[in-house]
VEXVO-514996 format. One record per residue (C-alpha): residue number from 1; residue in three letters; x, y, z. Coordinates in nm, 3 decimals, padded with zeros to 5 digits. Layout:
# VEXVO-514996
nr / rest / c1 / c2 / c3
NUM / ALA / X / Y / Z;
...
This chain:
# VEXVO-514996
nr / rest / c1 / c2 / c3
1 / MET / 00.000 / 00.000 / 00.000;
2 / LEU / 00.100 / 00.364 / -00.038;
3 / LYS / 00.192 / 00.606 / 00.238;
4 / PRO / -00.130 / 00.687 / 00.429;
5 / GLY / -00.318 / 01.004 / 00.342;
6 / ARG / -00.327 / 01.284 / 00.598;
7 / ASN / -00.689 / 01.208 / 00.689;
8 / ASP / -00.646 / 00.829 / 00.700;
9 / PRO / -00.627 / 00.640 / 01.033;
10 / CYS / -00.271 / 00.644 / 01.160;
11 / PRO / -00.102 / 00.304 / 01.095;
12 / CYS / 00.044 / 00.310 / 01.446;
13 / GLY / -00.297 / 00.203 / 01.579;
14 / SER / -00.364 / 00.509 / 01.794;
15 / GLY / -00.706 / 00.562 / 01.638;
16 / ARG / -00.619 / 00.921 / 01.549;
17 / LYS / -00.587 / 01.066 / 01.201;
18 / TYR / -00.243 / 01.032 / 01.047;
19 / LYS / -00.200 / 01.411 / 01.025;
20 / GLN / -00.269 / 01.444 / 01.397;
21 / CYS / -00.038 / 01.162 / 01.500;
22 / CYS / 00.275 / 01.030 / 01.328;
23 / ALA / 00.274 / 01.250 / 01.017;
24 / ASN / 00.444 / 01.541 / 01.190;
25 / GLN / 00.706 / 01.316 / 01.347;
26 / GLN / 00.781 / 01.147 / 01.014;
27 / ALA / 00.802 / 01.487 / 00.844;
28 / ALA / 01.045 / 01.605 / 01.112;
29 / ASP / 01.256 / 01.290 / 01.076;
30 / GLU / 01.264 / 01.334 / 00.699;
31 / HIS / 01.363 / 01.700 / 00.735;
32 / ARG / 01.649 / 01.605 / 00.967;
33 / ARG / 01.762 / 01.329 / 00.732;
34 / VAL / 01.773 / 01.562 / 00.431;
35 / MET / 01.888 / 01.884 / 00.595;
36 / GLY / 02.130 / 01.734 / 00.849;
37 / PRO / 02.420 / 01.690 / 00.603;
38 / VAL / 02.351 / 02.035 / 00.456;
39 / MET / 02.364 / 02.202 / 00.796;
40 / ASP / 02.684 / 02.015 / 00.881;
41 / GLU / 02.834 / 02.139 / 00.556;
42 / LEU / 02.737 / 02.499 / 00.635;
43 / LYS / 02.882 / 02.477 / 00.985;
44 / GLU / 03.215 / 02.365 / 00.839;
45 / LEU / 03.212 / 02.648 / 00.585;
46 / ILE / 03.159 / 02.926 / 00.839;
47 / LYS / 03.402 / 02.779 / 01.094;
48 / GLY / 03.690 / 03.018 / 01.146;
49 / LYS / 03.534 / 03.300 / 00.939;
50 / ASN / 03.469 / 03.641 / 01.084;
51 / PHE / 03.138 / 03.809 / 01.010;
52 / GLY / 03.038 / 04.159 / 01.108;
53 / SER / 02.671 / 04.079 / 01.155;
54 / LEU / 02.407 / 03.809 / 01.135;
55 / ASP / 02.301 / 03.954 / 00.801;
56 / GLU / 02.649 / 03.881 / 00.663;
57 / VAL / 02.622 / 03.521 / 00.785;
58 / ASN / 02.280 / 03.480 / 00.621;
59 / ALA / 02.402 / 03.636 / 00.295;
60 / PHE / 02.704 / 03.402 / 00.290;
61 / MET / 02.485 / 03.097 / 00.352;
62 / GLN / 02.235 / 03.205 / 00.087;
63 / ARG / 02.511 / 03.246 / -00.176;
64 / HIS / 02.646 / 02.904 / -00.090;
65 / MET / 02.303 / 02.739 / -00.117;
66 / GLU / 02.236 / 02.907 / -00.451;
67 / GLN / 02.568 / 02.778 / -00.586;
68 / ARG / 02.497 / 02.436 / -00.440;
69 / ASN / 02.153 / 02.418 / -00.605;
70 / ARG / 02.302 / 02.509 / -00.944;
71 / LYS / 02.575 / 02.246 / -00.931;
72 / PRO / 02.524 / 01.948 / -01.168;
73 / LEU / 02.469 / 01.626 / -00.977;
74 / ALA / 02.577 / 01.281 / -01.088;
75 / ASP / 02.264 / 01.123 / -00.936;
76 / PHE / 02.053 / 01.358 / -01.151;
77 / HIS / 02.260 / 01.272 / -01.461;
78 / GLY / 02.399 / 01.621 / -01.506;
79 / LEU / 02.100 / 01.820 / -01.386;
80 / SER / 02.124 / 02.048 / -01.084;
81 / SER / 01.879 / 02.045 / -00.794;
82 / GLU / 01.732 / 02.368 / -00.928;
83 / GLN / 01.685 / 02.222 / -01.276;
84 / MET / 01.530 / 01.905 / -01.137;
85 / HIS / 01.285 / 02.116 / -00.939;
86 / ARG / 01.177 / 02.290 / -01.259;
87 / PHE / 01.146 / 01.958 / -01.442;
88 / LEU / 00.923 / 01.813 / -01.173;
89 / HIS / 00.701 / 02.109 / -01.095;
90 / PHE / 00.705 / 02.334 / -01.402;
91 / PRO / 00.770 / 02.109 / -01.705;
92 / PHE / 00.579 / 02.330 / -01.949;
93 / ALA / 00.692 / 02.661 / -01.800;
94 / THR / 01.070 / 02.636 / -01.811;
95 / PRO / 01.164 / 02.757 / -02.162;
96 / HIS / 01.530 / 02.816 / -02.072;
97 / LEU / 01.565 / 02.442 / -02.008;
98 / VAL / 01.309 / 02.274 / -02.232;
99 / THR / 01.051 / 02.372 / -02.491;
100 / PHE / 00.760 / 02.187 / -02.647;
101 / PRO / 00.701 / 02.310 / -03.005;
102 / SER / 00.345 / 02.411 / -03.083;
103 / ARG / 00.365 / 02.259 / -03.432;
104 / LEU / 00.522 / 01.955 / -03.597;
105 / GLU / 00.633 / 01.949 / -03.957;
106 / SER / 00.486 / 01.611 / -04.048;
107 / ASP / 00.249 / 01.343 / -03.922;
108 / PRO / 00.407 / 01.168 / -03.621;
109 / GLN / 00.446 / 00.794 / -03.655;
110 / ALA / 00.296 / 00.690 / -03.324;
111 / PRO / 00.061 / 00.410 / -03.219;
112 / ILE / -00.173 / 00.645 / -03.035;
113 / LEU / -00.214 / 00.861 / -03.343;
114 / SER / -00.278 / 00.556 / -03.564;
115 / LEU / -00.556 / 00.453 / -03.327;
116 / PHE / -00.699 / 00.804 / -03.314;
117 / LYS / -00.720 / 00.804 / -03.694;
118 / LEU / -00.912 / 00.476 / -03.683;
119 / LEU / -01.138 / 00.620 / -03.415;
120 / ALA / -01.202 / 00.943 / -03.606;
121 / GLU / -01.273 / 00.749 / -03.925;
122 / GLY / -01.515 / 00.521 / -03.740;
123 / ILE / -01.698 / 00.818 / -03.588;
124 / GLY / -01.713 / 01.005 / -03.918;
125 / ASP / -01.992 / 01.256 / -03.977;
126 / ASP / -02.271 / 01.041 / -03.837;
127 / GLY / -02.112 / 00.951 / -03.505;
128 / LEU / -02.065 / 00.612 / -03.341;
129 / LYS / -02.328 / 00.465 / -03.111;
130 / ALA / -02.201 / 00.392 / -02.759;
131 / THR / -02.278 / 00.070 / -02.577;
132 / THR / -02.499 / 00.066 / -02.270;
133 / THR / -02.181 / 00.084 / -02.059;
134 / GLY / -02.062 / 00.392 / -02.248;
135 / ASN / -01.790 / 00.220 / -02.449;
136 / LEU / -01.718 / 00.195 / -02.819;
137 / PRO / -01.924 / -00.071 / -02.999;
138 / ARG / -01.779 / -00.421 / -03.004;
139 / ASN / -01.775 / -00.463 / -03.382;
140 / PHE / -01.581 / -00.139 / -03.426;
141 / CYS / -01.330 / -00.247 / -03.160;
142 / ARG / -01.276 / -00.579 / -03.335;
143 / GLU / -01.223 / -00.412 / -03.673;
144 / ALA / -00.983 / -00.159 / -03.520;
145 / ALA / -00.788 / -00.436 / -03.345;
146 / ARG / -00.751 / -00.634 / -03.668;
147 / THR / -00.627 / -00.320 / -03.846;
148 / TYR / -00.392 / -00.209 / -03.570;
149 / LEU / -00.246 / -00.550 / -03.481;
150 / SER / -00.089 / -00.814 / -03.698;
151 / ASP / -00.288 / -01.136 / -03.746;
152 / GLU / -00.046 / -01.314 / -03.515;
153 / GLU / -00.081 / -01.052 / -03.239;
154 / TYR / -00.459 / -01.052 / -03.268;
155 / GLN / -00.481 / -01.430 / -03.247;
156 / ASP / -00.241 / -01.440 / -02.954;
157 / ARG / -00.435 / -01.183 / -02.751;
158 / TRP / -00.774 / -01.336 / -02.803;
159 / ARG / -00.678 / -01.699 / -02.846;
160 / PHE / -00.944 / -01.804 / -02.594;
161 / GLY / -01.228 / -01.612 / -02.759;
162 / GLU / -01.315 / -01.298 / -02.951;
163 / LEU / -01.264 / -00.946 / -02.825;
164 / ARG / -01.581 / -00.865 / -02.629;
165 / SER / -01.551 / -00.502 / -02.520;
166 / GLU / -01.346 / -00.185 / -02.560;
167 / PRO / -01.150 / -00.213 / -02.230;
168 / GLU / -01.008 / -00.548 / -02.351;
169 / PHE / -00.833 / -00.355 / -02.628;
170 / ARG / -00.627 / -00.144 / -02.390;
171 / GLU / -00.455 / 00.076 / -02.648;
172 / LEU / -00.784 / 00.179 / -02.809;
173 / HIS / -00.946 / 00.232 / -02.469;
174 / THR / -00.658 / 00.458 / -02.364;
175 / THR / -00.678 / 00.654 / -02.688;
176 / ARG / -01.052 / 00.708 / -02.655;
177 / LEU / -01.024 / 00.825 / -02.293;
178 / ALA / -00.732 / 01.058 / -02.371;
179 / ALA / -00.918 / 01.200 / -02.672;
180 / GLU / -01.219 / 01.274 / -02.452;
181 / LEU / -00.999 / 01.442 / -02.189;
182 / ALA / -00.841 / 01.649 / -02.467;
183 / GLY / -01.180 / 01.764 / -02.591;
184 / LEU / -01.132 / 01.595 / -02.929;
185 / ILE / -01.430 / 01.363 / -02.907;
186 / ARG / -01.743 / 01.390 / -02.699;
187 / LYS / -02.014 / 01.152 / -02.591;
188 / ALA / -02.370 / 01.281 / -02.579;
189 / GLN / -02.711 / 01.119 / -02.616;
190 / GLY / -02.551 / 00.778 / -02.643;
191 / LYS / -02.325 / 00.864 / -02.935;
192 / PHE / -01.956 / 00.945 / -02.987;
193 / THR / -01.886 / 01.244 / -03.212;
194 / LEU / -01.583 / 01.450 / -03.308;
195 / SER / -01.588 / 01.787 / -03.132;
196 / ARG / -01.606 / 02.110 / -03.327;
197 / GLU / -01.257 / 02.195 / -03.203;
198 / CYS / -01.123 / 01.861 / -03.328;
199 / ARG / -01.266 / 01.917 / -03.674;
200 / LYS / -01.115 / 02.265 / -03.684;
201 / LEU / -00.774 / 02.137 / -03.576;
202 / LEU / -00.783 / 01.869 / -03.845;
203 / VAL / -00.868 / 02.125 / -04.114;
204 / ASP / -00.625 / 02.394 / -04.000;
205 / GLN / -00.325 / 02.196 / -03.874;
206 / GLY / -00.389 / 01.827 / -03.941;
207 / HIS / -00.295 / 01.526 / -03.733;
208 / PRO / 00.027 / 01.675 / -03.586;
209 / ALA / -00.190 / 01.913 / -03.383;
210 / ILE / -00.401 / 01.620 / -03.264;
211 / TYR / -00.088 / 01.436 / -03.152;
212 / LEU / 00.040 / 01.735 / -02.954;
213 / ARG / -00.298 / 01.776 / -02.786;
214 / LEU / -00.300 / 01.407 / -02.688;
215 / PHE / 00.060 / 01.431 / -02.562;
216 / ARG / -00.015 / 01.719 / -02.328;
217 / VAL / -00.333 / 01.573 / -02.186;
218 / PHE / -00.169 / 01.234 / -02.138;
219 / VAL / 00.113 / 01.368 / -01.921;
220 / ARG / -00.096 / 01.626 / -01.735;
221 / GLU / -00.443 / 01.476 / -01.686;
222 / TYR / -00.464 / 01.109 / -01.783;
223 / ASN / -00.408 / 00.874 / -01.489;
224 / TRP / -00.116 / 00.648 / -01.583;
225 / ALA / -00.210 / 00.405 / -01.307;
226 / TYR / -00.554 / 00.341 / -01.454;
227 / GLY / -00.616 / -00.023 / -01.528;
228 / ASP / -00.277 / -00.175 / -01.444;
229 / TYR / -00.382 / -00.300 / -01.097;
230 / THR / -00.057 / -00.201 / -00.926;
231 / GLU / 00.043 / 00.075 / -00.684;
232 / GLU / -00.052 / 00.431 / -00.777;
233 / VAL / 00.298 / 00.586 / -00.748;
234 / PRO / 00.193 / 00.916 / -00.914;
235 / PHE / 00.551 / 01.044 / -00.895;
236 / ILE / 00.643 / 00.832 / -01.198;
237 / GLN / 00.401 / 01.038 / -01.404;
238 / GLN / 00.503 / 01.366 / -01.238;
239 / SER / 00.867 / 01.299 / -01.334;
240 / PHE / 00.788 / 01.228 / -01.700;
241 / LEU / 01.016 / 01.509 / -01.819;
242 / PHE / 01.317 / 01.376 / -01.630;
243 / SER / 01.252 / 01.033 / -01.781;
244 / LEU / 01.231 / 01.188 / -02.128;
245 / TYR / 01.561 / 01.362 / -02.051;
246 / LEU / 01.714 / 01.022 / -01.971;
247 / LEU / 01.587 / 00.890 / -02.303;
248 / PHE / 01.720 / 01.200 / -02.481;
249 / ARG / 02.061 / 01.160 / -02.317;
250 / TYR / 02.111 / 00.784 / -02.340;
251 / GLY / 01.870 / 00.666 / -02.606;
252 / GLU / 02.093 / 00.676 / -02.914;
253 / GLU / 02.174 / 00.308 / -02.864;
254 / TRP / 01.965 / 00.013 / -02.752;
255 / ARG / 01.959 / -00.017 / -02.375;
256 / SER / 01.771 / -00.248 / -02.145;
257 / SER / 01.474 / -00.134 / -01.946;
258 / THR / 01.682 / -00.211 / -01.639;
259 / PHE / 01.926 / 00.065 / -01.736;
260 / TYR / 01.652 / 00.330 / -01.724;
261 / GLU / 01.509 / 00.183 / -01.406;
262 / ASP / 01.854 / 00.212 / -01.246;
263 / CYS / 01.885 / 00.574 / -01.358;
264 / PHE / 01.545 / 00.661 / -01.218;
265 / LEU / 01.602 / 00.493 / -00.882;
266 / ARG / 01.945 / 00.648 / -00.850;
267 / ALA / 01.781 / 00.990 / -00.877;
268 / PHE / 01.487 / 00.912 / -00.648;
269 / PRO / 01.583 / 00.636 / -00.403;
270 / ASP / 01.339 / 00.765 / -00.139;
271 / LEU / 01.049 / 00.664 / -00.361;
272 / LEU / 01.091 / 00.306 / -00.242;
273 / ALA / 00.984 / 00.403 / 00.109;
274 / GLN / 00.645 / 00.512 / -00.026;
275 / VAL / 00.564 / 00.176 / -00.181;
276 / GLN / 00.463 / -00.124 / 00.025;
277 / PRO / 00.305 / -00.381 / -00.209;
278 / ALA / 00.009 / -00.533 / -00.028;
279 / GLY / -00.027 / -00.908 / -00.063;
280 / SER / 00.267 / -00.924 / -00.303;
281 / HIS / 00.584 / -01.128 / -00.277;
282 / PHE / 00.771 / -00.856 / -00.468;
283 / SER / 00.988 / -00.604 / -00.287;
284 / PRO / 00.922 / -00.228 / -00.315;
285 / GLU / 01.217 / -00.199 / -00.554;
286 / GLN / 01.086 / -00.475 / -00.780;
287 / GLU / 00.742 / -00.314 / -00.778;
288 / VAL / 00.873 / 00.033 / -00.867;
289 / ARG / 01.092 / -00.107 / -01.144;
290 / PHE / 00.797 / -00.294 / -01.293;
291 / ILE / 00.566 / 00.008 / -01.274;
292 / TYR / 00.827 / 00.242 / -01.423;
293 / SER / 00.901 / 00.012 / -01.715;
294 / LEU / 00.532 / -00.050 / -01.779;
295 / ARG / 00.399 / 00.304 / -01.750;
296 / PHE / 00.680 / 00.524 / -01.875;
297 / LEU / 00.871 / 00.311 / -02.124;
298 / GLU / 00.600 / 00.090 / -02.271;
299 / ARG / 00.272 / 00.274 / -02.227;
300 / PHE / 00.401 / 00.628 / -02.275;
301 / ALA / 00.732 / 00.653 / -02.462;
302 / CYS / 00.664 / 00.367 / -02.703;
303 / PHE / 00.290 / 00.435 / -02.736;
304 / PHE / 00.363 / 00.796 / -02.833;
305 / GLY / 00.630 / 00.700 / -03.085;
306 / LEU / 00.913 / 00.854 / -02.882;
307 / ALA / 01.095 / 00.523 / -02.846;
308 / ALA / 01.114 / 00.184 / -03.014;
309 / SER / 01.126 / -00.141 / -02.820;
310 / GLU / 01.242 / -00.493 / -02.880;
311 / GLY / 01.197 / -00.801 / -02.671;
312 / ALA / 00.931 / -00.824 / -02.406;
313 / ARG / 00.888 / -00.802 / -02.034;
314 / ALA / 00.813 / -01.128 / -01.856;
315 / GLY / 00.606 / -01.008 / -01.563;
316 / HIS / 00.836 / -00.823 / -01.325;
317 / ASP / 01.142 / -00.936 / -01.522;
318 / SER / 01.221 / -00.667 / -01.779;
319 / GLU / 01.582 / -00.758 / -01.853;
320 / GLY / 01.497 / -00.869 / -02.209;
321 / PHE / 01.299 / -00.551 / -02.282;
322 / ARG / 01.517 / -00.299 / -02.467;
323 / ILE / 01.454 / 00.062 / -02.565;
324 / LYS / 01.595 / 00.309 / -02.815;
325 / LYS / 01.480 / 00.664 / -02.877;
326 / LEU / 01.317 / 00.761 / -03.206;
327 / PRO / 01.362 / 01.089 / -03.400;
328 / LEU / 01.016 / 01.206 / -03.294;
329 / LEU / 01.144 / 01.263 / -02.939;
330 / ASP / 01.371 / 01.547 / -03.053;
331 / GLN / 01.081 / 01.708 / -03.238;
332 / VAL / 00.832 / 01.690 / -02.954;
333 / VAL / 01.066 / 01.784 / -02.667;
334 / GLN / 01.365 / 02.013 / -02.716;
335 / PHE / 01.613 / 02.030 / -02.429;
336 / HIS / 01.843 / 02.333 / -02.391;
337 / LEU / 02.111 / 02.203 / -02.158;
């Protein structure tokens, strides 16, 4: 399970809310753990120095901390603490470090865009009737699956029976949900239709604009944990830009999924303390590695055409799963480092 929420019962068994019991103590312990070495470093720096006032001491310490925060760190793969902070909290508002072009020169070659084209074609001018559960109709899903997948892949996925509903075709289900979040399709009166904005984008800018809209909504609004029945770990999604930076920096050659998992955990080792798999025989590290590989590498980077993959994961074993960046990454995300 994840770290308890502030209003959840405290796991110590006191019967009080977590925020009123152990949360403050854990926060204090964490602050001491992080700031202790920093304070020790500052004490050593000011030892033996003569200052005329407390203001001079504070100014000296502030200059040191500013320099410290701008220093490239090996654990962050060349980024400074300040840059990492911008990556995590202001990914689309840090133009001196990274920009996201508002237009692409050509149609991106990406699975999600291929599926959106099938979806838009199926909806057409007349719309597409939704099922009673609000999903895409079964016959359309089957036709889309046969178009999107090879015969061998289709037969392997549904070797025990035909595709029965949209959620069984995960990639199409994800595309439809992301397109709705992006305001590209809408569902009203039991029918899927293309929105007026979607039609205008297609006429004015074409499919590249659709791709960029899907990209933004996928990293900002779509819940990456949806449907994979593992821990939430929202930080993996929050750190998408750092993970794209890793792919940008190391992706020129084929590398195993384990390599990127190692890079990620080296940067954020404290994440393991937030994950306690309930009823699982996997350790927190195994769980985080699996989730990272699944959500970032496979279901984001590869699905959006930013990376190619070869091999396959075997459950929590991703050693045979390899990744290499594709040219589209440099078009969609431009780093200035």
